[in-house]
Backbone as XML, in Angstrom:
<?xml version="1.0"?>
<chain id="A" units="angstrom">
  <residue number="1" name="MET">
    <atom name="N" x="23.854" y="-11.307" z="17.082"/>
    <atom name="CA" x="24.884" y="-12.308" z="16.882"/>
    <atom name="C" x="25.940" y="-12.150" z="17.973"/>
  </residue>
  <residue number="2" name="THR">
    <atom name="N" x="26.559" y="-13.226" z="18.301"/>
    <atom name="CA" x="27.616" y="-13.196" z="19.303"/>
    <atom name="C" x="28.939" y="-12.841" z="18.641"/>
  </residue>
  <residue number="3" name="LYS">
    <atom name="N" x="29.954" y="-12.798" z="19.428"/>
    <atom name="CA" x="31.271" y="-12.457" z="18.897"/>
    <atom name="C" x="31.757" y="-13.468" z="17.873"/>
  </residue>
  <residue number="4" name="THR">
    <atom name="N" x="31.286" y="-14.694" z="17.944"/>
    <atom name="CA" x="31.695" y="-15.731" z="16.983"/>
    <atom name="C" x="30.746" y="-15.798" z="15.798"/>
  </residue>
  <residue number="5" name="ASN">
    <atom name="N" x="29.914" y="-14.781" z="15.648"/>
    <atom name="CA" x="28.973" y="-14.693" z="14.532"/>
    <atom name="C" x="27.958" y="-15.829" z="14.516"/>
  </residue>
  <residue number="6" name="GLU">
    <atom name="N" x="27.534" y="-16.257" z="15.684"/>
    <atom name="CA" x="26.488" y="-17.262" z="15.798"/>
    <atom name="C" x="25.248" y="-16.606" z="16.388"/>
  </residue>
  <residue number="7" name="PHE">
    <atom name="N" x="24.102" y="-17.080" z="15.977"/>
    <atom name="CA" x="22.857" y="-16.550" z="16.517"/>
    <atom name="C" x="22.634" y="-17.089" z="17.921"/>
  </residue>
  <residue number="8" name="THR">
    <atom name="N" x="22.058" y="-16.258" z="18.751"/>
    <atom name="CA" x="21.697" y="-16.700" z="20.095"/>
    <atom name="C" x="20.402" y="-17.496" z="20.012"/>
  </residue>
  <residue number="9" name="PRO">
    <atom name="N" x="20.100" y="-18.317" z="21.020"/>
    <atom name="CA" x="18.826" y="-19.066" z="21.004"/>
    <atom name="C" x="17.611" y="-18.142" z="20.871"/>
  </residue>
  <residue number="10" name="ALA">
    <atom name="N" x="17.645" y="-16.988" z="21.498"/>
    <atom name="CA" x="16.521" y="-16.049" z="21.392"/>
    <atom name="C" x="16.385" y="-15.528" z="19.965"/>
  </residue>
  <residue number="11" name="GLN">
    <atom name="N" x="17.497" y="-15.248" z="19.310"/>
    <atom name="CA" x="17.452" y="-14.774" z="17.927"/>
    <atom name="C" x="16.927" y="-15.867" z="17.000"/>
  </residue>
  <residue number="12" name="ILE">
    <atom name="N" x="17.357" y="-17.092" z="17.239"/>
    <atom name="CA" x="16.877" y="-18.213" z="16.431"/>
    <atom name="C" x="15.370" y="-18.378" z="16.599"/>
  </residue>
  <residue number="13" name="LYS">
    <atom name="N" x="14.897" y="-18.266" z="17.828"/>
    <atom name="CA" x="13.459" y="-18.377" z="18.088"/>
    <atom name="C" x="12.696" y="-17.275" z="17.352"/>
  </residue>
  <residue number="14" name="THR">
    <atom name="N" x="13.216" y="-16.072" z="17.378"/>
    <atom name="CA" x="12.579" y="-14.942" z="16.689"/>
    <atom name="C" x="12.567" y="-15.172" z="15.180"/>
  </residue>
  <residue number="15" name="ILE">
    <atom name="N" x="13.679" y="-15.608" z="14.641"/>
    <atom name="CA" x="13.774" y="-15.860" z="13.202"/>
    <atom name="C" x="12.799" y="-16.959" z="12.784"/>
  </residue>
  <residue number="16" name="ARG">
    <atom name="N" x="12.725" y="-18.018" z="13.569"/>
    <atom name="CA" x="11.778" y="-19.101" z="13.260"/>
    <atom name="C" x="10.343" y="-18.591" z="13.257"/>
  </residue>
  <residue number="17" name="GLY">
    <atom name="N" x="10.019" y="-17.727" z="14.205"/>
    <atom name="CA" x="8.674" y="-17.143" z="14.247"/>
    <atom name="C" x="8.388" y="-16.314" z="13.009"/>
  </residue>
  <residue number="18" name="ILE">
    <atom name="N" x="9.365" y="-15.525" z="12.600"/>
    <atom name="CA" x="9.204" y="-14.699" z="11.393"/>
    <atom name="C" x="9.010" y="-15.581" z="10.171"/>
  </residue>
  <residue number="19" name="VAL">
    <atom name="N" x="9.809" y="-16.628" z="10.055"/>
    <atom name="CA" x="9.703" y="-17.533" z="8.906"/>
    <atom name="C" x="8.345" y="-18.224" z="8.905"/>
  </residue>
  <residue number="20" name="ARG">
    <atom name="N" x="7.895" y="-18.706" z="10.067"/>
    <atom name="CA" x="6.572" y="-19.352" z="10.145"/>
    <atom name="C" x="5.463" y="-18.379" z="9.734"/>
  </residue>
  <residue number="21" name="ASP">
    <atom name="N" x="5.557" y="-17.133" z="10.196"/>
    <atom name="CA" x="4.547" y="-16.134" z="9.830"/>
    <atom name="C" x="4.537" y="-15.880" z="8.327"/>
  </residue>
  <residue number="22" name="GLU">
    <atom name="N" x="5.712" y="-15.788" z="7.738"/>
    <atom name="CA" x="5.796" y="-15.546" z="6.293"/>
    <atom name="C" x="5.243" y="-16.730" z="5.504"/>
  </residue>
  <residue number="23" name="ILE">
    <atom name="N" x="5.544" y="-17.939" z="5.948"/>
    <atom name="CA" x="5.012" y="-19.130" z="5.273"/>
    <atom name="C" x="3.494" y="-19.166" z="5.392"/>
  </residue>
  <residue number="24" name="ALA">
    <atom name="N" x="2.967" y="-18.854" z="6.559"/>
    <atom name="CA" x="1.511" y="-18.838" z="6.747"/>
    <atom name="C" x="0.867" y="-17.773" z="5.863"/>
  </residue>
  <residue number="25" name="ARG">
    <atom name="N" x="1.492" y="-16.612" z="5.770"/>
    <atom name="CA" x="0.966" y="-15.542" z="4.918"/>
    <atom name="C" x="0.980" y="-15.981" z="3.455"/>
  </residue>
  <residue number="26" name="HIS">
    <atom name="N" x="2.060" y="-16.621" z="3.044"/>
    <atom name="CA" x="2.178" y="-17.101" z="1.669"/>
    <atom name="C" x="1.119" y="-18.171" z="1.380"/>
  </residue>
  <residue number="27" name="ASP">
    <atom name="N" x="0.938" y="-19.112" z="2.307"/>
    <atom name="CA" x="-0.068" y="-20.157" z="2.131"/>
    <atom name="C" x="-1.465" y="-19.558" z="2.011"/>
  </residue>
  <residue number="28" name="GLN">
    <atom name="N" x="-1.759" y="-18.551" z="2.826"/>
    <atom name="CA" x="-3.068" y="-17.894" z="2.784"/>
    <atom name="C" x="-3.265" y="-17.192" z="1.438"/>
  </residue>
  <residue number="29" name="LYS">
    <atom name="N" x="-2.207" y="-16.555" z="0.942"/>
    <atom name="CA" x="-2.290" y="-15.885" z="-0.352"/>
    <atom name="C" x="-2.568" y="-16.901" z="-1.458"/>
  </residue>
  <residue number="30" name="LEU">
    <atom name="N" x="-1.873" y="-18.035" z="-1.421"/>
    <atom name="CA" x="-2.108" y="-19.077" z="-2.417"/>
    <atom name="C" x="-3.531" y="-19.611" z="-2.342"/>
  </residue>
  <residue number="31" name="LYS">
    <atom name="N" x="-4.043" y="-19.769" z="-1.135"/>
    <atom name="CA" x="-5.414" y="-20.256" z="-0.958"/>
    <atom name="C" x="-6.403" y="-19.277" z="-1.581"/>
  </residue>
  <residue number="32" name="HIS">
    <atom name="N" x="-6.204" y="-17.984" z="-1.343"/>
    <atom name="CA" x="-7.102" y="-16.975" z="-1.919"/>
    <atom name="C" x="-6.994" y="-16.948" z="-3.447"/>
  </residue>
  <residue number="33" name="GLU">
    <atom name="N" x="-5.782" y="-17.075" z="-3.972"/>
    <atom name="CA" x="-5.607" y="-17.095" z="-5.424"/>
    <atom name="C" x="-6.295" y="-18.307" z="-6.033"/>
  </residue>
  <residue number="34" name="GLU">
    <atom name="N" x="-6.200" y="-19.449" z="-5.374"/>
    <atom name="CA" x="-6.859" y="-20.658" z="-5.865"/>
    <atom name="C" x="-8.384" y="-20.479" z="-5.849"/>
  </residue>
  <residue number="35" name="GLU">
    <atom name="N" x="-8.907" y="-19.869" z="-4.796"/>
    <atom name="CA" x="-10.351" y="-19.620" z="-4.724"/>
    <atom name="C" x="-10.802" y="-18.693" z="-5.843"/>
  </residue>
  <residue number="36" name="ARG">
    <atom name="N" x="-10.029" y="-17.639" z="-6.119"/>
    <atom name="CA" x="-10.376" y="-16.713" z="-7.211"/>
    <atom name="C" x="-10.318" y="-17.429" z="-8.560"/>
  </residue>
  <residue number="37" name="TYR">
    <atom name="N" x="-9.312" y="-18.284" z="-8.733"/>
    <atom name="CA" x="-9.187" y="-19.045" z="-9.980"/>
    <atom name="C" x="-10.385" y="-19.968" z="-10.156"/>
  </residue>
  <residue number="38" name="GLN">
    <atom name="N" x="-10.741" y="-20.695" z="-9.105"/>
    <atom name="CA" x="-11.880" y="-21.616" z="-9.189"/>
    <atom name="C" x="-13.166" y="-20.855" z="-9.500"/>
  </residue>
  <residue number="39" name="GLN">
    <atom name="N" x="-13.319" y="-19.669" z="-8.930"/>
    <atom name="CA" x="-14.501" y="-18.851" z="-9.217"/>
    <atom name="C" x="-14.526" y="-18.426" z="-10.681"/>
  </residue>
  <residue number="40" name="ALA">
    <atom name="N" x="-13.368" y="-18.029" z="-11.203"/>
    <atom name="CA" x="-13.286" y="-17.624" z="-12.611"/>
    <atom name="C" x="-13.612" y="-18.797" z="-13.526"/>
  </residue>
  <residue number="41" name="VAL">
    <atom name="N" x="-13.131" y="-19.975" z="-13.192"/>
    <atom name="CA" x="-13.422" y="-21.171" z="-13.989"/>
    <atom name="C" x="-14.917" y="-21.474" z="-13.953"/>
  </residue>
  <residue number="42" name="ALA">
    <atom name="N" x="-15.510" y="-21.393" z="-12.774"/>
    <atom name="CA" x="-16.946" y="-21.660" z="-12.649"/>
    <atom name="C" x="-17.753" y="-20.651" z="-13.465"/>
  </residue>
  <residue number="43" name="GLU">
    <atom name="N" x="-17.358" y="-19.389" z="-13.421"/>
    <atom name="CA" x="-18.062" y="-18.364" z="-14.204"/>
    <atom name="C" x="-17.910" y="-18.610" z="-15.703"/>
  </residue>
  <residue number="44" name="ALA">
    <atom name="N" x="-16.705" y="-18.987" z="-16.137"/>
    <atom name="CA" x="-16.484" y="-19.270" z="-17.558"/>
    <atom name="C" x="-17.300" y="-20.480" z="-18.000"/>
  </residue>
  <residue number="45" name="ASN">
    <atom name="N" x="-17.353" y="-21.507" z="-17.164"/>
    <atom name="CA" x="-18.149" y="-22.690" z="-17.497"/>
    <atom name="C" x="-19.628" y="-22.348" z="-17.586"/>
  </residue>
  <residue number="46" name="ALA">
    <atom name="N" x="-20.103" y="-21.525" z="-16.657"/>
    <atom name="CA" x="-21.516" y="-21.127" z="-16.680"/>
    <atom name="C" x="-21.817" y="-20.314" z="-17.934"/>
  </residue>
  <residue number="47" name="GLU">
    <atom name="N" x="-20.919" y="-19.420" z="-18.298"/>
    <atom name="CA" x="-21.124" y="-18.608" z="-19.497"/>
    <atom name="C" x="-21.094" y="-19.483" z="-20.751"/>
  </residue>
  <residue number="48" name="ALA">
    <atom name="N" x="-20.179" y="-20.450" z="-20.788"/>
    <atom name="CA" x="-20.106" y="-21.347" z="-21.945"/>
    <atom name="C" x="-21.375" y="-22.190" z="-22.055"/>
  </residue>
  <residue number="49" name="ALA">
    <atom name="N" x="-21.889" y="-22.651" z="-20.931"/>
    <atom name="CA" x="-23.107" y="-23.457" z="-20.954"/>
    <atom name="C" x="-24.284" y="-22.616" z="-21.425"/>
  </residue>
  <residue number="50" name="MET">
    <atom name="N" x="-24.360" y="-21.370" z="-20.960"/>
    <atom name="CA" x="-25.447" y="-20.486" z="-21.360"/>
    <atom name="C" x="-25.353" y="-20.198" z="-22.855"/>
  </residue>
  <residue number="51" name="THR">
    <atom name="N" x="-24.161" y="-19.916" z="-23.344"/>
    <atom name="CA" x="-23.971" y="-19.627" z="-24.766"/>
    <atom name="C" x="-24.342" y="-20.848" z="-25.595"/>
  </residue>
  <residue number="52" name="SER">
    <atom name="N" x="-23.956" y="-22.013" z="-25.133"/>
    <atom name="CA" x="-24.271" y="-23.242" z="-25.848"/>
    <atom name="C" x="-25.777" y="-23.445" z="-25.930"/>
  </residue>
  <residue number="53" name="ARG">
    <atom name="N" x="-26.476" y="-23.185" z="-24.818"/>
    <atom name="CA" x="-27.946" y="-23.330" z="-24.844"/>
    <atom name="C" x="-28.576" y="-22.295" z="-25.763"/>
  </residue>
  <residue number="54" name="ASP">
    <atom name="N" x="-28.063" y="-21.053" z="-25.721"/>
    <atom name="CA" x="-28.654" y="-19.993" z="-26.521"/>
    <atom name="C" x="-28.421" y="-20.187" z="-28.031"/>
  </residue>
  <residue number="55" name="TRP">
    <atom name="N" x="-27.241" y="-20.683" z="-28.387"/>
    <atom name="CA" x="-26.880" y="-20.774" z="-29.784"/>
    <atom name="C" x="-26.984" y="-22.186" z="-30.351"/>
  </residue>
  <residue number="56" name="GLY">
    <atom name="N" x="-27.200" y="-23.128" z="-29.509"/>
    <atom name="CA" x="-27.270" y="-24.504" z="-29.981"/>
    <atom name="C" x="-25.874" y="-25.083" z="-30.170"/>
  </residue>
  <residue number="57" name="ASP">
    <atom name="N" x="-25.809" y="-26.295" z="-30.611"/>
    <atom name="CA" x="-24.532" y="-26.969" z="-30.815"/>
    <atom name="C" x="-23.866" y="-26.391" z="-32.056"/>
  </residue>
  <residue number="58" name="LEU">
    <atom name="N" x="-22.705" y="-25.781" z="-31.864"/>
    <atom name="CA" x="-22.010" y="-25.144" z="-32.988"/>
    <atom name="C" x="-20.989" y="-26.068" z="-33.646"/>
  </residue>
  <residue number="59" name="ASP">
    <atom name="N" x="-20.884" y="-27.289" z="-33.162"/>
    <atom name="CA" x="-19.910" y="-28.226" z="-33.757"/>
    <atom name="C" x="-20.368" y="-28.751" z="-35.078"/>
  </residue>
</chain>
């Protein structure tokens, strides 16, 4: 920071890079969580279908 407590252009550029990296990391984490969720849903659906076939219609 300068004497007037303002960021220099180089500091702003660095901060923007850090923020972009953090957003990209967060987006990647969300993508992986969504993939794991979709896999869990697919597995649950497959198990429910198998149980339904094995036990017949329980309704």
